[in-house]
C-alpha positions as CSV (number, residue, x, y, z in Angstrom):
1,X,65.4,86.4,124.0
2,X,65.4,82.6,123.7
3,X,61.9,82.4,125.1
4,X,60.7,85.0,122.6
5,X,62.2,83.2,119.6
6,X,60.7,79.9,120.8
7,X,57.2,81.2,120.2
8,X,58.0,81.9,116.6
9,X,59.8,78.6,116.2
10,X,63.0,80.2,114.9
11,X,66.4,80.3,116.5
12,X,69.2,80.5,113.8
13,X,71.7,77.8,114.3
14,X,69.7,76.1,117.1
15,X,67.6,72.9,117.1
16,X,63.9,73.8,116.8
17,X,63.1,74.1,120.5
18,X,59.4,73.4,120.0
19,X,60.3,70.0,118.5
20,X,63.2,69.1,120.8
21,X,62.8,65.6,122.2
22,X,60.1,64.6,119.8
23,X,60.3,61.9,117.1
24,X,59.5,62.6,113.5
25,X,56.1,60.8,113.7
26,X,55.0,63.0,116.6
27,X,56.1,66.2,114.9
28,X,54.2,65.1,111.7
29,X,51.1,64.2,113.7
30,X,51.2,67.7,115.4
31,X,51.6,69.3,112.0
32,X,48.6,67.5,110.5
33,X,46.5,68.3,113.5
34,X,47.4,72.0,113.3
35,X,46.6,72.1,109.6
36,X,43.3,70.4,110.1
37,X,42.3,72.8,112.9
38,X,43.2,75.8,110.7
39,X,41.1,74.3,107.8
40,X,38.1,73.7,110.1
41,X,38.3,77.3,111.3
42,X,38.3,78.5,107.7
43,X,35.2,76.3,106.9
44,X,33.3,77.8,109.9
45,X,34.0,81.3,108.5
46,X,33.5,80.5,104.8
47,X,29.7,80.0,104.7
48,X,28.3,77.8,101.9
49,X,25.3,79.2,100.0
50,X,22.1,77.4,99.1
51,X,22.6,75.3,96.0
52,X,26.3,74.6,96.5
53,X,28.3,71.7,95.2
54,X,30.5,70.4,98.0
55,X,33.9,68.9,97.4
56,X,35.0,66.7,100.4
57,X,38.3,64.9,100.9
58,X,42.0,65.2,101.5
59,X,44.7,67.2,99.8
60,X,43.6,66.3,96.2
61,X,40.4,68.2,97.1
62,X,42.0,71.0,99.1
63,X,44.5,71.8,96.3
64,X,42.0,71.8,93.5
65,X,41.9,75.1,91.5
66,X,38.1,75.5,91.6
67,X,37.7,78.9,89.9
68,X,39.8,77.7,87.0
69,X,38.2,74.3,86.6
70,X,34.6,75.2,87.3
71,X,34.1,78.9,86.5
72,X,30.7,80.2,87.5
73,X,29.8,77.0,89.5
74,X,28.8,77.2,93.2
75,X,31.7,75.0,94.4
76,X,32.7,74.8,98.0
77,X,36.1,73.5,99.0
78,X,36.0,71.3,102.1
79,X,39.3,69.5,101.6
80,X,41.8,68.9,104.4
81,X,45.2,67.7,103.4
82,X,46.5,64.5,105.2
83,X,43.1,63.6,106.5
84,X,42.0,60.0,106.7
85,X,38.4,59.0,105.9
86,X,37.6,58.5,109.6
87,X,38.3,62.2,110.3
88,X,36.4,63.3,107.3
89,X,33.4,61.4,108.5
90,X,33.7,63.0,112.0
91,X,33.5,66.5,110.5
92,X,31.1,65.8,107.8
93,X,27.9,67.2,109.3
94,X,29.7,70.4,110.3
95,X,31.1,71.0,106.8
96,X,28.2,73.4,106.1
97,X,25.5,74.9,108.2
98,X,22.6,72.6,109.1
99,X,20.2,74.8,107.1
100,X,22.3,74.5,104.0
101,X,22.6,70.7,103.8
102,X,19.0,70.2,102.4
103,X,19.8,72.7,99.6
104,X,23.1,71.1,98.5
105,X,22.8,70.0,94.8
106,X,26.0,68.0,94.5
107,X,28.8,66.4,96.5
108,X,32.1,65.2,95.2
109,X,34.1,62.8,97.5
110,X,37.8,61.8,97.3
111,X,38.4,59.7,100.4
112,X,40.5,56.7,101.5
113,X,43.9,57.7,100.0
114,X,45.4,58.4,103.5
115,X,43.9,55.2,104.8
116,X,46.0,53.3,102.2
117,X,49.1,55.4,102.7
118,X,49.3,55.7,106.5
119,X,47.3,52.6,107.7
120,X,47.7,50.2,104.8
121,X,44.0,49.6,105.1
122,X,42.6,46.9,102.9
123,X,40.2,47.6,100.1
124,X,37.2,46.3,101.9
125,X,37.8,48.5,105.0
126,X,38.3,51.6,102.9
127,X,35.1,50.9,100.9
128,X,33.2,50.4,104.2
129,X,34.4,53.8,105.5
130,X,33.7,55.6,102.3
131,X,30.2,54.0,102.0
132,X,29.4,55.2,105.5
133,X,30.3,58.8,104.4
134,X,28.2,58.4,101.3
135,X,25.2,57.2,103.3
136,X,25.3,60.1,105.6
137,X,25.8,62.6,102.7
138,X,22.6,61.1,101.1
139,X,20.7,61.6,104.3
140,X,22.0,65.2,104.9
141,X,21.5,66.3,101.3
142,X,18.4,64.5,100.0
143,X,18.4,66.2,96.6
144,X,22.2,66.0,95.9
145,X,23.9,64.0,93.2
146,X,27.0,62.4,94.7
147,X,30.2,61.5,92.8
148,X,32.9,59.2,94.4
149,X,36.3,59.8,92.8
150,X,38.6,56.8,92.3
151,X,41.9,57.0,94.2
152,X,45.0,58.0,92.3
153,X,48.3,56.1,92.2
154,X,51.6,57.6,93.4
155,X,54.7,58.2,91.3
156,X,56.3,55.2,93.0
157,X,53.4,52.8,92.8
158,X,54.6,49.3,92.1
159,X,52.9,46.2,90.7
160,X,51.7,44.9,94.1
161,X,50.5,48.3,95.3
162,X,48.9,48.8,91.9
163,X,46.9,45.7,92.3
164,X,45.7,46.8,95.7
165,X,44.8,50.2,94.4
166,X,42.7,48.5,91.6
167,X,40.9,46.4,94.2
168,X,40.2,49.5,96.3
169,X,38.8,51.4,93.3
170,X,36.7,48.4,92.3
171,X,35.2,48.3,95.8
172,X,34.5,52.1,95.6
173,X,32.8,51.6,92.3
174,X,30.5,49.0,93.9
175,X,29.3,51.6,96.3
176,X,28.0,53.7,93.4
177,X,26.4,50.7,91.8
178,X,24.5,49.9,95.0
179,X,23.1,53.4,95.7
180,X,20.8,55.8,94.0
181,X,22.1,59.3,93.2
182,X,25.8,58.1,93.3
183,X,28.2,57.8,90.5
184,X,31.9,56.6,90.4
185,X,34.6,58.3,88.4
186,X,37.7,56.3,87.7
187,X,40.7,58.6,88.0
188,X,43.3,55.8,88.0
189,X,43.8,55.7,84.2
190,X,45.8,57.3,81.4
191,X,46.9,59.9,81.1
192,X,47.1,60.4,84.8
193,X,48.4,56.9,85.2
194,X,51.5,56.0,83.1
195,X,51.9,52.5,81.4
196,X,53.7,51.2,84.5
197,X,50.7,52.0,86.7
198,X,52.2,55.0,88.5
199,X,51.2,58.6,88.7
200,X,52.4,60.3,85.5
201,X,55.1,62.8,86.2
202,X,53.8,65.1,83.4
203,X,50.5,65.4,85.3
204,X,51.8,65.6,88.9
205,X,53.6,68.2,91.0
206,X,55.1,65.7,93.4
207,X,54.8,62.0,94.4
208,X,51.2,62.3,95.4
209,X,49.5,65.4,93.9
210,X,48.2,66.5,90.5
211,X,49.6,69.6,88.8
212,X,47.4,72.0,86.8
213,X,47.4,69.8,83.7
214,X,46.4,66.8,85.9
215,X,43.4,68.8,87.4
216,X,42.4,69.8,83.9
217,X,42.2,66.2,82.8
218,X,40.2,65.3,86.0
219,X,37.8,68.1,85.4
220,X,37.3,67.1,81.8
221,X,36.4,63.6,82.9
222,X,33.9,65.1,85.3
223,X,32.4,67.2,82.5
224,X,32.1,64.2,80.2
225,X,31.1,61.5,82.6
226,X,29.5,63.4,85.5
227,X,25.9,62.8,84.5
228,X,23.5,65.0,86.3
229,X,26.4,66.6,88.3
230,X,28.1,67.9,85.1
231,X,25.7,70.7,84.3
232,X,25.9,71.9,87.9
233,X,29.7,72.3,87.6
234,X,29.8,73.5,84.0
235,X,26.8,75.8,83.8
236,X,27.9,77.5,80.6
237,X,29.4,74.5,78.8
238,X,27.5,72.5,76.2
239,X,26.9,69.0,77.5
């Protein structure tokens, strides 16, 4: 009986036997790895079509309500929650089939948030990692327009962390300035950011993530400031 319940990870009144003897960091790492594996399996089955617009990144990308924000657009969700930029880069080429990459018309990237939160990586290191991703995207998708989204604050972002976030986003903006077919969208601003520099509670569902209203604000910025990418994501909207 105990052995059978172990496999479903549930024994009422008992310590979780699958996690016995493991520290919190190890359990969290296993959870992240399991989620990532499940997402990659989904990607392999969810085939992108020619002309797609890819969204690459961590949980902000995974949670985005695409059908509500971009109705009629050929969006493809390739977000993996709790994924650092190094792991995104590792899976980049397999995000869609090899034959699809040359037909991709747009790519939106949100990367580096986990590098800050889990590794305390400095702005320059994050920018270098994201720039490497952008370079490979440009090679894989030679006709695509690329947008790099600025990183969001957290609800508990303080002054020192806010300065570091500003430095990171400035470095990400430079990536776009130095490359053709790449634009930068600053998401670290009002109303998503409150006057204290933190993620606004009215536009977030928890410490890190946007709620529906927050995503609506972000999509409106993309529509207004997305350049060539905007008509691909808003095919029925007047530009």
